[in-house]
C-alpha positions, 0 to 999 in steps of 0.5 A, a space after each residue: 541343829 548341828 553346831 555348823 548349821 547354827 554357826 552358818 545361820 549366825 554368819 548369814 544373819 550377821 551378814 544380812 544385818 551388815 548389808 542392811 546398813 549399806 548405801 545401795 545404788 540409787 534407782 533414781 539415777 540414770 546413766 547416760 553416755 556420749 561418744 564425741 567425734 568430728 564426724 558428729 559435728 554439723 556439718 562434719 569437720 576433719 579432726 582426729 580428736 575423740 572423746 567420751 562423756 559419762 553422764 548421770 541424771 538423778 530424776 528425783 532432784 534433776 541433778 546432772 553430773 558428768 565426766 568428759 574425757 577427750 584426746 587429740 584436739 587441735 588445741 585447748 578447749 575454748 568452750 564446752 556445752 550441753 546443747 538441746 533439744 536436737 536430734 542427731 544431725 541438728 544444731 541447737 542452743 546451749 542449755 548447760 554451759 560447762 565452766 571451770 577447768 576444761 582440761 581432760 577429764 572435765 567434771 561438773 554438775 548442774 541442776 536441770 528443770 523437769 522439762 530439761 531432764 525429760 529432753 535429756 532422757 529422750 536423747 535430745 541433748 548433745 555435748 560439744 567441745 570447741 577449740 580456737 581452730 574449730 570455734 563452732 565445735 571440734 567434737 560432738 556426741 549425742 547423749 544417750 541412755 547407757 545400756 
């Protein structure tokens, strides 16, 4: 075997060994998203506010994590929650309250039950942000699997 083939083979072997020790993305985690708007509120309201939620659920240990970004709300966020189970256009009770710093971006995590995880993955949960001007919610969005 010529020298350059031996060298290339050695480089490939070292690369494969190095990669075998790397943390690969977990296939246990499902990515979801939610586009929040005033039009999604039930009933819809008039607000120029918008938002986006980036949601992850580990289906093995039921660990939910999120980052919610928003802009142009009528005031500070007075409450933030995941609600469910509900289809688009339906209202539901709070299933996961979002506590702590509610300024954008809102980050957090919670542990769900198997039943809650199934509802979330079936698109039966929504994110809702509340303000003093809109105590029932100013922007809302259904949580769906990210494509």
